[in-house]
C-alpha positions as CSV (number, residue, x, y, z in Angstrom):
1,M,17.4,67.2,37.5
2,T,18.9,70.6,36.8
3,K,17.4,73.1,39.2
4,N,15.0,75.6,37.6
5,R,16.6,78.9,38.1
6,Q,16.0,82.4,36.7
7,T,18.0,83.3,33.6
8,I,19.0,86.8,32.6
9,N,19.8,88.8,29.4
10,W,23.2,90.2,30.4
11,P,23.6,93.9,29.6
12,K,26.8,94.1,27.4
13,T,27.5,97.6,28.7
14,L,28.6,96.1,32.1
15,K,31.6,94.3,30.6
16,G,34.7,95.8,32.1
17,I,32.9,97.5,35.0
18,H,34.0,96.5,38.4
19,L,31.4,94.6,40.4
20,S,31.8,93.7,44.1
21,V,31.7,90.1,45.2
22,D,28.3,90.6,46.8
23,E,27.0,92.2,43.6
24,L,28.3,89.3,41.5
25,N,26.7,86.7,43.9
26,E,23.4,88.6,43.8
27,I,23.4,88.3,40.0
28,F,24.8,84.8,39.6
29,T,23.4,82.8,42.5
30,P,19.9,82.5,41.0
31,L,21.3,81.2,37.7
32,D,21.8,77.5,36.7
33,F,25.4,76.5,36.3
34,T,25.4,76.5,32.5
35,T,24.0,80.1,32.4
36,R,26.6,81.1,35.1
37,L,29.5,79.9,32.8
38,K,28.0,81.5,29.7
39,T,27.4,84.8,31.6
40,L,31.0,84.7,33.0
41,F,32.5,84.5,29.5
42,E,30.4,87.5,28.5
43,L,31.9,89.5,31.4
44,Y,35.5,88.5,31.3
45,D,38.0,88.0,28.4
46,E,39.6,84.6,28.0
47,N,43.1,85.8,29.1
48,Q,41.7,87.1,32.4
49,I,40.4,83.7,33.3
50,L,42.4,81.0,35.0
51,L,41.2,77.4,34.7
52,T,42.9,74.5,36.4
53,S,42.2,70.8,36.3
54,S,43.5,67.8,38.3
55,F,41.9,65.3,35.9
56,G,40.4,63.6,38.9
57,T,37.0,61.9,39.3
58,K,35.0,65.1,39.2
59,S,37.0,67.0,36.6
60,V,35.2,65.9,33.4
61,F,32.0,67.8,34.3
62,L,33.6,71.2,34.1
63,L,35.9,70.2,31.2
64,H,32.8,69.1,29.2
65,L,31.1,72.4,29.7
66,I,34.3,74.4,28.8
67,H,34.5,72.3,25.6
68,Q,30.9,73.4,24.8
69,H,31.2,77.1,25.7
70,K,34.9,78.1,25.4
71,P,36.7,75.4,23.6
72,K,40.0,77.3,23.2
73,Q,40.2,78.3,26.9
74,Q,43.6,77.3,28.3
75,I,43.5,74.7,31.1
76,H,46.4,74.4,33.5
77,F,47.4,70.9,34.7
78,I,49.7,70.8,37.7
79,N,52.0,67.8,37.1
80,T,53.3,67.1,40.6
81,T,55.3,64.2,39.1
82,Y,53.4,61.9,41.6
83,H,50.2,61.3,39.6
84,F,48.8,57.8,39.0
85,D,49.6,56.5,35.5
86,E,45.8,56.2,35.1
87,T,45.4,59.9,35.7
88,I,47.9,60.8,33.0
89,A,46.1,58.4,30.6
90,Y,42.7,59.8,31.5
91,K,44.1,63.4,30.9
92,D,45.3,62.3,27.5
93,L,41.9,60.7,26.7
94,L,39.9,63.8,27.6
95,I,42.3,66.1,25.7
96,E,41.6,64.0,22.6
97,K,37.9,63.5,23.2
98,L,37.1,67.1,24.1
99,D,39.9,68.8,22.1
100,L,41.2,70.6,25.2
101,N,43.9,73.2,25.3
102,V,46.0,71.9,28.2
103,K,49.2,73.5,29.5
104,E,51.4,71.5,31.9
105,V,52.7,73.2,35.1
106,L,55.7,71.6,36.8
107,P,57.3,72.2,40.3
108,N,60.8,73.4,40.8
109,K,63.1,70.5,39.9
110,S,65.4,70.6,42.9
111,Q,62.7,71.1,45.4
112,N,60.6,68.3,43.8
113,K,63.6,66.0,43.9
114,L,64.0,66.7,47.7
115,T,60.4,65.8,48.4
116,L,61.0,62.5,46.6
117,E,64.3,61.7,48.2
118,E,63.0,62.4,51.7
119,A,59.4,61.1,51.1
120,W,57.9,64.3,52.5
121,W,54.4,63.1,51.9
122,N,54.8,61.0,55.0
123,D,55.9,63.5,57.6
124,H,55.5,66.8,55.8
125,P,52.4,66.5,53.6
126,K,51.5,70.2,53.8
127,M,54.9,71.3,52.7
128,C,55.0,68.6,50.0
129,C,51.7,70.1,48.6
130,T,53.1,73.6,48.9
131,I,56.2,72.8,46.8
132,N,54.6,70.6,44.2
133,K,51.1,72.2,43.8
134,V,50.8,75.6,45.3
135,A,54.1,77.3,44.5
136,P,54.1,76.3,40.8
137,L,50.7,77.8,40.3
138,D,51.4,81.0,42.3
139,P,52.9,83.1,39.4
140,I,50.1,81.9,37.0
141,I,47.4,83.0,39.5
142,N,49.1,86.4,39.7
143,A,48.6,86.8,36.0
144,H,44.8,86.3,36.0
145,E,41.8,88.1,37.4
146,L,39.5,85.2,38.0
147,W,39.8,81.5,38.7
148,I,37.1,79.0,37.7
149,S,36.9,76.1,40.1
150,G,34.7,73.0,40.0
151,L,34.3,72.7,43.8
152,M,31.0,71.5,45.2
153,S,29.7,72.2,48.7
154,Y,28.8,68.6,49.5
155,Q,32.5,67.5,49.2
156,T,34.1,68.9,52.4
157,K,33.3,71.1,55.4
158,F,35.5,73.9,53.9
159,R,33.6,73.8,50.6
160,S,30.2,73.8,52.3
161,H,30.7,77.5,53.3
162,L,31.6,78.8,49.8
163,R,29.4,81.0,47.6
164,V,29.4,81.2,43.8
165,F,32.0,84.0,44.0
166,E,34.6,84.4,46.8
167,K,37.6,86.7,47.0
168,Q,40.8,84.8,47.7
169,G,43.6,87.2,48.3
170,D,43.9,89.1,45.0
171,I,42.1,86.7,42.8
172,L,38.3,86.2,42.4
173,K,37.2,82.5,42.7
174,F,34.2,81.4,40.7
175,H,32.4,78.2,41.7
176,P,29.6,77.5,39.1
177,F,28.7,74.1,40.7
178,I,29.0,75.0,44.3
179,D,25.3,74.4,45.2
180,I,24.5,71.3,43.2
181,D,24.2,68.0,45.1
182,E,25.9,64.7,44.3
183,G,22.8,63.2,42.7
184,E,22.6,66.1,40.2
185,F,26.3,65.8,39.4
186,L,26.1,62.1,38.8
187,Y,23.0,62.5,36.7
188,H,24.8,64.9,34.3
189,L,27.8,62.5,34.0
190,D,25.5,59.7,33.0
191,F,23.2,61.8,30.7
192,H,26.2,63.1,28.7
193,K,27.9,59.7,28.8
194,L,31.1,61.3,30.0
195,P,34.1,59.0,30.5
196,R,35.0,58.3,34.1
197,H,38.4,58.1,35.7
198,P,39.6,54.5,35.4
199,L,40.4,54.3,39.1
200,E,36.9,55.2,40.1
201,E,35.6,51.7,39.5
202,K,38.4,50.3,41.7
203,G,37.0,52.2,44.7
204,Y,38.8,55.6,44.5
205,G,36.3,58.4,45.2
206,S,38.8,61.2,44.9
207,I,42.2,61.0,43.3
208,G,45.3,63.1,43.8
209,C,49.0,62.0,44.1
210,V,49.9,58.3,44.4
211,H,51.4,58.5,47.9
212,C,48.4,60.5,49.5
213,T,45.5,58.7,47.8
214,A,43.8,55.6,49.1
215,K,40.5,53.9,48.3
216,G,37.5,55.4,49.9
217,E,34.2,57.2,49.3
218,G,34.2,60.9,48.5
219,R,37.4,62.4,49.8
220,D,37.8,59.8,52.6
221,G,40.8,58.3,50.8
222,R,42.8,61.6,50.5
223,W,45.6,62.0,53.1
224,K,44.2,59.0,55.0
225,G,45.3,59.0,58.6
226,K,46.4,62.6,58.5
227,N,44.6,65.7,59.7
228,K,44.3,67.1,56.1
229,Q,41.5,67.4,53.6
230,E,42.7,70.0,51.1
231,C,46.0,70.4,49.3
232,G,46.1,74.1,50.0
233,L,45.3,75.4,46.5
234,H,41.7,76.5,47.5
235,P,42.0,77.4,51.2
236,N,45.2,79.5,50.8
237,Y,45.2,83.2,50.2
238,F,47.3,84.3,47.2
239,K,48.7,87.8,47.1
240,R,50.1,89.5,44.0
241,K,53.8,90.2,44.3
242,T,54.0,93.6,42.6
């Protein structure tokens, strides 16, 4: 079910040369997602690339491809301290199965404790996400040139407008799967026999923190009853503090 797209022989002399977002999209959009990743790693050094994973229901697809093409690439996991036990167990399973190089990122202890004591996820979910997800990753984003993300356009309205490359503040976002549909995504999970998140079979379509995740199809169970669809990592604009 992989789309038939044009492939290219990348000119090695272009490595290190600055290309605009439009130029990158012109080159990468016709490629299939595997060739996009392979080509990206020919353009950028490993230490320039940021890779994060929530180890949710969709995460294994990108992690599987990273295992194949760049097995030593560091993967950042934001441990908000509010993950399901099943998510932590799933992370440990994938680390072992795919031999992943995972680094844990933790929020500020005192601020994290405050969100717990006052249950900020109820009345201040945006600020809770900012403290426990966005702020801990901010200095790590500042240290990289490009951020690989597994977002797919069918997931939310915000994601439906994204291209393969988007500039987000001072970092370049790379979405190798942005234009695949849900059927193609599920086909590859089954074809490669990739392990699924244990909560998926219990009716969780998307999984984040315990307090803000309910059962539901797609992302319907995220921040249920609140006017919120994203944690802020992807819509926010990050600026380097130099």
